[in-house]
N, C-alpha and C positions, 0 to 999 in steps of 0.2 A: 576676217575670211580672205586670203588669198586663193585667186583663181585664175587657173591660163589655158583655154583650150589646148595648146601647142604645148601646153610644159611638160617635159620630157625628167627630170628630177627630181629630187629631193631637196626642201629646203634644210638649214641647219638647224637642230633642235637642241635646246639645253637642257640640263640636267634637272631641271624643275619639273615635275609632273603636272604641276598647273599650266606650264608653256609648253608640255609636246604637244606634238601634231601629229598627224595621220594623211595620208593622202589616197585619195581614193577615185572612180569614177563614176559618173551619173550616165546612164544610158537609156537613151529614147526606147521605150520597147514598142511605140506606134508610132505614127506620122499624127505630130502637135499641132493643133490648128485655133487660131485664134478667128473667133465666131461672132459675127456680129449681123444687126436686124437687113444689112446691104448687102454683105460679102464676106466671104470665107476665104480665110490668108493660112498656106500652112508655114509655119514657123519654124518646126524641126522634121528632119526626115527621120523615117525608124534606123535604130540602131546606129544613132551617129553619141560618139561620146563626147564626155564634157569632164575635163581632170577637176578634180580640187581639195583645197588641203585646208584641213579644219583643226580646231584646239580639240584634243580629245574630252573636253568638258563643256564643250559650247554645243548650244541646242540647236536642232536641225533644223528650227522657226528660222533661223539666217538664212539657211541653205535654201528655201523654199521661196523666200521672199526674192535670194539673190538671183535665183535660177530662172522664175516668172520674169523679174524685170530685165534681166541679162538676154534672153530671147523675146520679148516681145508678146510674153502670155499674163493671161489672168492666174495669181496665187491662186484662187480658188477652185479652178478649174483642172489642178493637176492635184494625181497622191503617187507616193511612194514608198519603195517598201523594199526590205534588205532581205532578212529571212520573213520576217513578220512585215506588216503595214507600221509604217514610221510618224510616230505623232509629233506635235511641237515642241514636248518638253523630251524628247528622247534624245539622246548624245550619243555618240561616236561609240563612247567606252560603255555606256549602259547596254548597245547592243551589240559589243564584241566586235567591230568594225576594225578591220587589221589593213593595213598596206595593199593596195593592187585590190581589193574587194570593189565590187559592182553595185550600185545602188540602182535600180529600174524607176523609172517615171514615166505614167501613161496619163490619158483623162480620166479624171475622177466618175467612179460607176455609182449608179443609185444603190442605196442599200436592197438586196434582196429581202423580200417578206419571205420570212420561215414558213416551211413547210407546218401545216398543221400536225400535230401528234396523231389524231385520229379522224377520219371523213366522216362524214352523213352518214355514209353506210356503215362503218363501221359502227359507229353509234346503235344505228339503229338493230342490226346484230346481235349486238352485247343488249341493249333492254329486252329485246324480243326473247331471247334466252332466259333473261330474269323473270321474263313474265312466264314463262314455260317452268319454271325451277319452282315446283310446289313445298318442296322439302323444309324451306327458311320462311314459307310464307306464316302468318300470323293472323288474319282478316278473313273474316268467310260472308261470301253472298248467299243468303238463301233464296234462291229464285222459284217460280213454281214452273213447270214443265210446262213446252207448248200446248194447248189445247186445239185442236181442229175444228172446226164447225161442226161435222158429223159426230165427232166423238161428243161434244158439247151435248150434239141433238138427243144420243143412245144417254149420256150421264142423266139428262133431264129427265128422259123417260123411264129410267129404271129409279129415280128417285120420284118421280109424280111430279116434276117441279111444271108450272106453265109453260106454256109454248113462250108467251110472251118474253118470262125469263132466261129461257134459252135461247131466245134470240138475242137478247142483249148481253150475255155472257159471250157468248160467241163472236161476238162483233167489241168484247171489250180491249179489244188490240188493236183497235181501229183508231189512230189518234185524234180525228175530230171529237170525241168526247170530250165535256168539258171538264178540268179538273183542278183540285188545290195546290197551291203552289208553297211550300214549304220551304221557310227560310232557314239557317242554319241555325238562330238562335231558338227558333221554335222549333226545330224537327221534335215530331214524335219520337220517344224512343221504342214506343211500338206499333209499327205500321198496322196490325191487325185488327184494333180498334176500329181503326177508317175504313175498311175494306165493305164495300157491297155485298149482298146477299148475292151467290151466284152459284153454278154448277161446279164452278172448281173450290170453292169454298168448301161446298158439299162435301168433295173426295177427299181436300187436303186440310185436314184441320189438324196437325201435328207435323213439327219439321221432317219428322221422316219420312215422307213422300217429295219433298224440297230437293231441289238438283244444289248442289254445293259448288263454289266457285269462289277458289281460293286469289289473295290478295298481300302487298306487303302493307301494311299500316303506315311505313314510312312514306312511301310514294304516293299513296290516297292523301296524305296529312300535307305532303310538299305542294302536290299538283292542286288542289282546290279547299277553297274559307270552308265550305260545307262538310268538309272529312275532319280538318282539323277541330271546327267545333261541335262536332258530335265525340269526336274521341279525346276530348279537354279531359284532363284528371280533376281538375279542380276549377269550378265556376266560380269563385271569390264569394262575398257574403252579399247579402241584400242590404236596404240601407236601413232596417232595424237589427242588423247585426247577428242574423241568423244564415247558417252557410247554406249556399245555393245548391240543392242536387245536381248532379251531373247525369247523364244519359245512363242507359244500360250497358249501350254498346261500347262506351269507353272502359268499361270493365270487362263484359263478354267478347268484346270484340266479332260480332256476329250481326249482319246487318241485313232484316229482312225487306226482301224487293215487293212491292207493290206487283199484284196478279197480272196485270197486262202489259208487263215487262218479261220479256221472254229472255232465255237462256243466252242467244245470238247477241241480243241488244247489250247486257251486260258484258261479253265477253269484249263486241267492238267498242264499249266504252274505255275497258280495260285495256285496249290496246294503245287506243289514243291518250290513257295518260301516263303509259309505260313510252311510247314511240314518239309521241306527240303526233302521228297520223294514221291513217288507217287504208291500209294495203288495198282493200277489196273496192275502193272509192276509183280508183285507178282504172278498175274494167266494169265498174258500173254503166258507165257512159254508152260501152259497146253496146247497141241495140242491132237487131236485125230489121229489113225493112218495114216489117209490118207491125213495129214497138214491141218484140221480145227480144228479152236479151239472152244472149247464147253463150255467154261466155260462164265457166263451170263455177268460180267461185265471186257473186255480185252480191247486193244489196237491194230491195225492192224501193219503191215510193214511200209504202206504209212503211217500213223498217227504218227508213230516214225520217219520217213522222213520230216515229217512237222513239227512236234517238234524239230528235229534236224535246220533245214531250220530256223527257229523260236530262238533257240539260240544263233545260229551264228549270226543272223543278230542284236540281241538285246543285243548281249556278253554276254551271260547267263553262263559263264563256267563249273560252278559243273551241270547244269543241261544239259550240253552237254554230260559231262564226261559222264552220267548218262545215256543218249540217246544212244550214241554210246555201251557201256558195255552194254546194252540189245539187240542192235540188234545183238553184236556179240553174247552174250551166247543165245540168243533164236529165231531169224529170219534171219540165215545165211543158205541158202540153195539152192539147183540149180537154182530154180527159182526164188529167188530172188537179189542171190548175185549180180548179174550185174546191176541191179537199185541201188543196195546198193553202190556197188562199184562207179557207175558214180555220184552218188550225193556228194559223200567225195570230188568231182572236186570242185563241186558249194560252199559247206559247210566247207570246209579247215578241213576236220576229216581225219586226219594222220593215228589215232590210228584204226578206222575204214577200210581203204584205206589198211593198211598194214595186217589187217587180212579178206581180202576178199579176197587179191590177193595170202595168204595161202590158203585158201580154195579151191580157183582155180587151184592151183598146186599141191593140194590132190584129186581133183575131174577134174581134165583135161578134159579128152573127154567127160564124162558127161553133163559139164558147157560149155565148146565150140560148142557141138553139138548142143543146145538145142535153139531153135528158139529164144526164152526173150534174152539171152545175146547175138545173131545175130542182134535182132534190136536194141537194146540199143548202144552198141558200133557204132551203124551206125552214132550215133548223138555224141559219143563222138572218133572219130579215133584215137585221141592219144593217147589215154589210152590203147591202145592196146601194145603199146613201152613194158609199164613196165610189160603187160604179157609175152609178148614174151622173155626180158631180164630173168625173171623168169622160162621161160621154158629153154631158152637156159645155164642156169645153173645146171638145173638135167639132162644134156646131158654129160657122163663120157667122159673126154679127153683122147686120144689115144696119144701114144710115138710118135713125129714128125718123127722119125728114122724107124719107122715100115714098111713101105712100102720101104724103101733103105735096110732094112736089106733083105728084101724078097728077093728082084731084086739080092744083091748081092750075096745071098745065091743060088740063082735058076743059077744066070750067072757061079759060081764057080763051080756048083754041074753039070755044062754040058761039064767041062774039066776033066772030068773022077776023081774027088776027093772030094767022096762021104762024107768024114766025115767033109770035110769042109763047104763042102753046108749044112750041117744043124747046124753048131756052132751056139750057143746064142751070142758071145761075137760080140760087133762092133767094125769094126775097126775103129781105132781112127783117121786115116788118113783122113778119107771122111766124 
């Protein structure tokens, strides 16, 4: 390649296309610098022209090397463009470079990160719309309507149910009760067989009295192994060669929910399954100075514990982690910590249990003196042991020889050796 900054004319070209040349200019788009660890030098001023002559079939990689070497710059620090960015394999002929055209050179730019096709807000909006679109939903949750304690009491009186049974039913939504965890591979296809007797069961013995909440089977199976096993069409064969029967839900697409899970809890679960978040958790931490939630759409501690119960039973790991975090962040108080701590025993919530213990230790007198703590711990007396162990760890340990040293000092002091009696040095022979 021939080049000359002050060149004003063309070289003679022969008629052979292989030897045909093109004359052009390389212009600096900006000041070009040689940067080092100690100093930075400007090598080329912006708008400086550099005349070049190249064969039409010559690769631009030779131009890149020559320009950088001539001006004392690093080849990898520069980039060139004509109509489009120039690559090493390009030639004047392939980019249609003509006599008198200008190639621009500048410092190499970092590759820009492409913008996402859709942000998180758009994804959430789309999935929310999918959750609200019942036309194409193919799965139904049958949920018992929420029964207030007053309504349960009235039903108990109407049906002649004992007071103790009524009390148990009205508090069935309290998550501190013991429950049986159901694994996906052992899920019962009809949960009505496991229900305990209650006023709710007396009122609702058929599906017509239940609330229908619809969902997409594809979303449920994609998000949870529990539902994938529940809706499996074929369970394979046993060791004896007999075909293993599948669950009734795989053909009916109807899930009967236990009575102690309210429609709100199922809807919150589905919101997380579709959108990977629960919007009302953002407002659940806005409490008034007296501890009363003043925001319009919030979730209570008991509802969160019920959601924790559901996520543990249906093995919704991500939802369980979210609920534990929210309970730790916004719902741990003197009045609620005992109920939450006891729930960790039933729902295998280790992170929440650890946080509750730490809170109890930080507020030991207030918590242990509260009536709610004493009442809750009556049902879980074995959970007092971790509390006592944690409290014992807070008691400073005294040197085992302290009492011995004082007695020895007093003993020797009686003998008249005043200086010996007050010595802090322990006798190594004792």
